[in-house]
N, C-alpha and C positions, 0 to 999 in steps of 0.2 A: 763360144765354144770353149769349153775346159781343152786344157794346154797339160793335164797331168793325169797319172795313170789312173784307170778306174779299176777299182780292187773285184766290184761285182761280186765278192764271194757270197753268199746266202746264208753260210753257217757260222757260228762263232767256232774260230778253234781251227778250222780249216784253211791252210794256207797255199795260195798259187805259188807258183816258184819265184823265189826271193832273188831282185838286182843284187848289185853289188856297190859299195860303197865308193864311188867314183868320188873325183877331184870337186866336181861342181857340188853334187853331193853334200860332201864334208862341210863346203863351204857355205851353202844353205844352213845346214846343221849348226854351224859355228853361230852364223849370222843370227837364227831364229832363238837359239839357247841364249845368245849375250841379251836380247830381248826380253825373253822370258825372266832370267835372273833379275835384270835391273827392275823390273816392274814388281818381282817378290821383294825384293830387300826393300823397296816404297813402304811394302804394308808394316814394317817395323822401324826402320832406319829413325825415324824421330820419336819412337817412343824413350828412349834414356835421355834425349835434349828438350821433352818437354819443358822441363823448368825453366832454362836457359832461354829458350823462345818465349816462355810467359812473360821473364823478366824483361829480353829487350825491347818485344813488340808491344807487349801491353795488355795479355791476355789475363783475366782473373782466375784464379785457382780454379772455380766451379766449371769454367770455360774453355779450359784447356784442352778437354777429352774431345773437343769438338775438332782437334786439328787432326786426330785417327779418324773420329768417325764421320766427319765428312768425307774423307778418302774412301772406308769403308762401304759408307750406304751407296756412293756412284759404282765402287770396283762392283758390288755384288747386283746391285740392281738393274743396270744396264746389260749386263754382259749378256744375258740370253735374247735381248733384242739387238745388239750388235752382231751376235753369232750369225742370226737368221737376215742382216745387212749384209754381211761378207758373203753370203751364199748369193745373194741377191747381185749384188753392185760390184763385186770383186773382192777378193780377199787380200790380195797384194796392195790392192788400192786404199782399203780399210786400214791395213797394216801400215803403211807409210802413213796415212793420216794422223793415223794415233799418235806414231813415234813423233810426229810434227808437233800435236798438240802436246806430248810429253815435255818435249825440249823446251818450247815457249812456256807451259806451265812450270816447268823447274827454275827456267830463269827469271819468272816473275817473284815464286816461291823465294828465291835466293836473294834477290834485291827489297823484298818485302819491308815497308817499314810502318805498317799497322795492321791489326787483325783481319780487317776487312777485305784486303789483297791477299794475304795470307792464306785464310779460308777460301775465297776463289780459286785461288792456283792449287790446294790441297781437292777440291771439286774437279777440277780441270784434269788432275793427276788419277784421279778416280775415272773419271771418263776415259783417258786416254788409256788406261787399264782396261775397262772393261773392252775398248775395241780392240785393243791390239793382241790380248791372251788368247781369246778363240781366233782370232784371224790367226795368227804366228801359229797356234795349233794346229787349226785345220788346212796349213800350208805345209807343215810337218808331216800331217797323215795322208795328204795327198803328193808328197814328192816322194813317198817312200812306201813302195808296196809291201800291201797286210803280209805279215809272217815275222820270220825271226829280225830282219833289218829295219822294220818298222819298230820293233819292241825295243831293240837296242836304242832308237833315236829317242821311243816314250821314257825308256829308262833313265835316259840322262836328261830329259827334261824335266820330268819329275824329280828326280836328285837334285838339279838344280833350284826347281822353284821351291823345294824344302828346304834346301839349304840356305836360301837367297833370305828365307824370314829369319832365321838363325844368324846368317850374316848381317841382316840390318841390326841386329841390336848389337853384335860386336861393332859393326863400322860407325855407325850413331856414334858410340862411345868415344870410339877412338877420334872421330872426325871432331865432335864437340870439345873434348879434352885438348887436343893439338891443336885444333886449326879454330874453327868457327861451325856452329849448328848449320849455318847458312851453306857448307860444302854438304850436307845430306841434301839438299836441294839441286846445288851448280854441278855436282857429278854427274848428273843424269843428261846434261848437255852435251858434252863429247860422244857421251854415247850415241844419242839419238842422232846427233850429226851423222856418224860413220855409219850407223844403219841406214839413215837416208841416202849416204852417197852410196854406198856398195848394194844393196838391196835392189834398186832397180834394175841392176847388171846383171844379178845371177838369180833372182827370185823371178821365175813365170806369173804370169797372172791366172787367177784359176778361179771360175765360176760354173754354173750349170750352163749347159746350151740353150735351156729356156728361160725365158725372163717373166716372172710370177710378180703379182700385185702384193706388197706389203700389208699384213693383216695389222692393221692400224689400231682397230678395237682389242685384239688380243695383247698387242705390244704396249698399248697404255694399262689395260689392267694387269698385267705382269708385271710390268716395270712397277707401279705404283704399290701393287701387292707386296712386292719383295723390300722393296724400300720402305713400306711401313713396319714389316717384318724385323728389319734389321734395325730399324730405330727403336721397335719395342725392345727388344732384347738387349739393346746397349743400354736404354733409360732402366731396364730392369736392374742390369748389370752395376749400374750408377746409383741407384736409389734402392729399390728392392721389387720383388715380383708383385706384389700387392701396389706399387706404384698405377692411380689411373691413367696416368700420360701413357705408361708400358703396355697395359692391358687393354687400351683404347686403341692403340696402334696395332698392337697384335691381334685382336678383334678384327679391326678393317683390312689387315692384310691377308686374314683368312677369306674372309667376306669377299677380297677382289681374284685371288686365287681362285676360289669356287666360281667365280662370274668368269672369268679366263678359262676356265675348264669347260665351262657350258659354251661359250664363244666359241672355241677350238671344234666342237662337236658340229657347230653348224654354217661357219663359213667356208665359202668354196676352196679358198687357198691359206690354210690356217698356219700360223707361227710355228705354231709345234703340234705336225698331226697326232693324233690319239695314237695312231697305230704305231707309231715310233716309242711313244711311252709304254704301250703294251709289250713290246720286245722285252724279254726276262734280262737280257744282257743290258740294255740300254737302263731301263728302272731299278733295278737291283743293282748293278755296278755304280749307278750314281748314288745310290744310297749309300754304298761301301765308301764311297768317295767321300761324301758328306761326313760320315762319321770318321772316316780316317785325319780329315784335317780338322773336324771340332777336337778329337782326342788329342794329338798332339801339339796342335798351337795352343792351346789352353792349358796343357800341361808345362810349356814353357812360360807360360805366364805365372803358373799356381809355383813353380820352382824360384821362379825372379823373386816371388813372395816372402818365399823361405830364405834363400841367399840373403836379401838385403833386409827383411824387419825381424828375423830368426836371429840368422850368423852374423848379421853387422856388414855385409859386403858393399862396397861401394857401386854403383852403376854400371862403370867400366867392368869392375871385377866381376860383376855378375855374369856379363854380357860375356867375357872372356870365357868363362865358365862354360858356357854352351857351345865351344869350339869342338868337344868332342861329338856333340851332337852333329854339328856339321859336318863331320867326317863321317859319322854312320850313316847320314842320308846320302853321302856322295855314294859310300861303297853298297848301300843297298839300291840304289838306281842302277850301279854297276853289275851288281849281283842279280837282279831281279829277273831280266830277259832270260837269263840262265835259269833261273829256277821256273820260269814258265814255261822254258821251252820244255823243261824236265816233267811236270805236274801239272800244267795247263793255268790258265790264268784265273779260273775258280778257285782249284786248290792253293794257288800262290795267295790269294786273297784271303783264305781261311787261315792259312801258314802264319802270314803275316800278322792277322790280328791275334793270334792266339799268341804267338811270340813277343809282338807286343804289349798284350795284356800281362804275362809273367814279367816282363820288365818294368812294367810300372807298379804292379801290387806291392812289391817290396819297399818302397818310394814312401809309400804310404806310414810306414814305420820308421821314417826321419826321425833324428832327435836332434837337440838342441844345441850341439858339440858342431865342432869342425870336425871332428873324427870320422863324421857320417860322409863327408866329401868323396874319398875312394870308392864308395858303393854307389852315390850319387852319378858320379862319371861314367862308371861303369854302366851303369843300368841305363843313363840317357844315350849312350851309346848303342846298346845292343838294341834299345829301343827304338832308336832311329832308323836302323838297318831294316827292322822288322816293320815300320810304318813304312818306308819305301817300297818295301815289296810288296804293300798292300795298296799303296798308290799306284804304281806302276802296274798293278794286276787290274785295277778299277779303271786307270786310262784304256788297255787294251780291250779289256772286257766292254767298254761303253762305247767305243768307235768301230769294233770291229764287225763286218759282216752288212757293212753298210755302204751304197753306192758314192760316188766321189760329190753326187749333188745334194745328198745329206748330212756331207762330213762338217759342214760348218754349222749345221744344227745340232749333231752330236756334240762334237769339241765344244760349242756355246752351253750345251746343258755340262758337260763335264766338268766346264771352268766356272760355270753358275753354281755349281755342289762344290767348287775348290773355296770360290771366294765367300759365298754365303757359311759354308763352314768354318771358313777362318774367320769371318764377321760373328758368327753364333756362338764360337767355342767360348772365348773371354767372359761376354757377359754372362753365359750360363754358370759358369765355373766359379766367377766373381760371385755371383749371387748366392751360390752352395756355399762359397768359403764366407762369405760377409754374414751369411744368417748364422751361422755358427761362432762367428767371432761374437757377433752381438748378443746371442743369446748367453756367453759365457761373460759379459759384462762391458766388454767394449775391448778395443784393440791394446794387445800387449804380446812381447813375444810367444807367450806361452798359448795364447788364445789364438794368434795368428797360425802357430804350428798344430793346432788343433781343427781350426778353420781348413786349413792346406789339406791336412791329412784325410778328412771329411770327404773334401773334393775331389782328391787323389783315389779314393776307394771308389764314387761313382763315375770316375774317368774309367776305372779298369773296367767296370760294370757295362759300360758303354764299347768297351775292345770284345769283352767277351759276347756280350748280345748281336754286333754285328758277324761276329764267325759262326754264331748259331743261326742266324737269318741268311748268310749268303751260304751255308752248308744244307740247308733246308730247301731255300727257295730259290738260288739260282742254278739253271742247268746247262751245260754246253753238250755238242752231241760229241765231239773230239777234242783231243789232246794236241796244242798244236809242237811240232816237231822242231829241233834246232837244225838251222841251215848252217 
C-alpha cells in the first residue's frame, strides 16, 4: 500500500491544493537532492583525470574512453528497467540498494590497481546511477503534491543535476591536482553512508498497492536496445559516423527498440504501457528533455576543446571557467518554478530553448584570442539559466497528471531521457567537429576552432528545433498558478 499522497490529477497544469514545506519534507528534499547531485557529478568528475588514471593504473590511450563509456552505457541503458522495478518492488528499497552499490563500487574504484577492477567499478557505478536516479525522482514526486511545491522541488533537483555535470569537471581537476584522482571515487563513500543512515528514518516506502509481474521480454529488448544505441553513438564519436561497428550497433539498437514497441502492445502487463507514451505531456515532454541534455552537455564538451586546444588552457583552468555555467544552472533551477507558475510548463520549455539558442549562437563566432573569454562567460551563464528553465519545464510536464502508481515509470522515462541525452550529446557533437577538422587536413588550433564553431551551429539549430516542436505539438489544458 502506498504511503504517499496520490495526486490523481488527470490534466497537465491543473493543481490540487499544495501542502507546505514542513521539516520532514525539507529533510527528504535535502537527502534526495544530495544523492542526485552526487550521481550527476559522477558523469564528468573523471574526465579531466583520465590521463592520470591511465598512467597509474595501466590503461592504453585508446582504451581510456571506456572509463567514461562503461559508466554512461549502464546509466542510460538500465534506467527505464530500474524505474519500473522501483514501482514494483518499492522505491525506497531500490534507492537504498543503489546507494549501497554506489558506496561499494566507489570504494573499489578508489582502491583499484588494475584496469579490470576499475572498469568493473565504473559499471557498478553506472548501474547504481540507473537505480538511484529514477527511484529518487519518483520518491520526490510522490512526497510532494502536484503544484507549486513539487515544481520548486523539481526545480532544485534539475538545477543540482545540471550543476553536478559542471561541478564534476571542476571537482575532478581540483582533486586530481591537489590530492589524487582516487578521491574522485572515494568522495562518494561518505555520501553513500550518510544517505543509508538517514534515509530509512525519514523516507517512507512508496509503491503501488497491487503487485504486478515484471515484463521480462520488454525489459530485455529495451535495455539491450538502449545499450546498443549508446554504444554505437560513442563509437561514432570516437571513430566516425561511417565506422562499421558504430553503424552496426545503431542498427541493432533500432531493431531492438522496434521489437520492444511490438512487445509492449501485446503483453498483459507491459514495462511501458503504450498509452502512457501516447500522452502528449509524456511523449513531447521527454523529447524536450532529451534535446535539453544533448545540447547543454555537448556544449560543455565543445567549449572544453576550444579552451584547451585553441586558447591553451590547462584542464583545471578550463574546468574552473565553467563555474559561471554552474551558477547559471542553479539560478535557473530557482527561477524556473516561478516562470512555470506564471506562463505554464509548455511556455517555459519554449522560452528556455529560445533563450538557450540566443545564448549559444554567438559562441559560434568565438575567435582564437583570450579576449573572447568575457563573452564566453556571460553567454554560458545565460545559457545555463535558460537550459534549466527548459529542463524543469520538461520534468514538470513529463510527470504531471499521473497517479502515484505510474510515477516510477514516468520518472524512469524522464531519467532515461536525461541519461541518454548526456550519453548521446558528446558523441554527436564530437563527430561533427572531428569531421570538419579532418576535412581541413588534421588537428591544429585553427581547424579545431572551425570544427567547434560548426558543431555549435548545429547545437543552436537543435535548440531552435526543440522550441518549434514543443510550440507546435505540446498542448496543456491549463496554466498552473503559483501558490
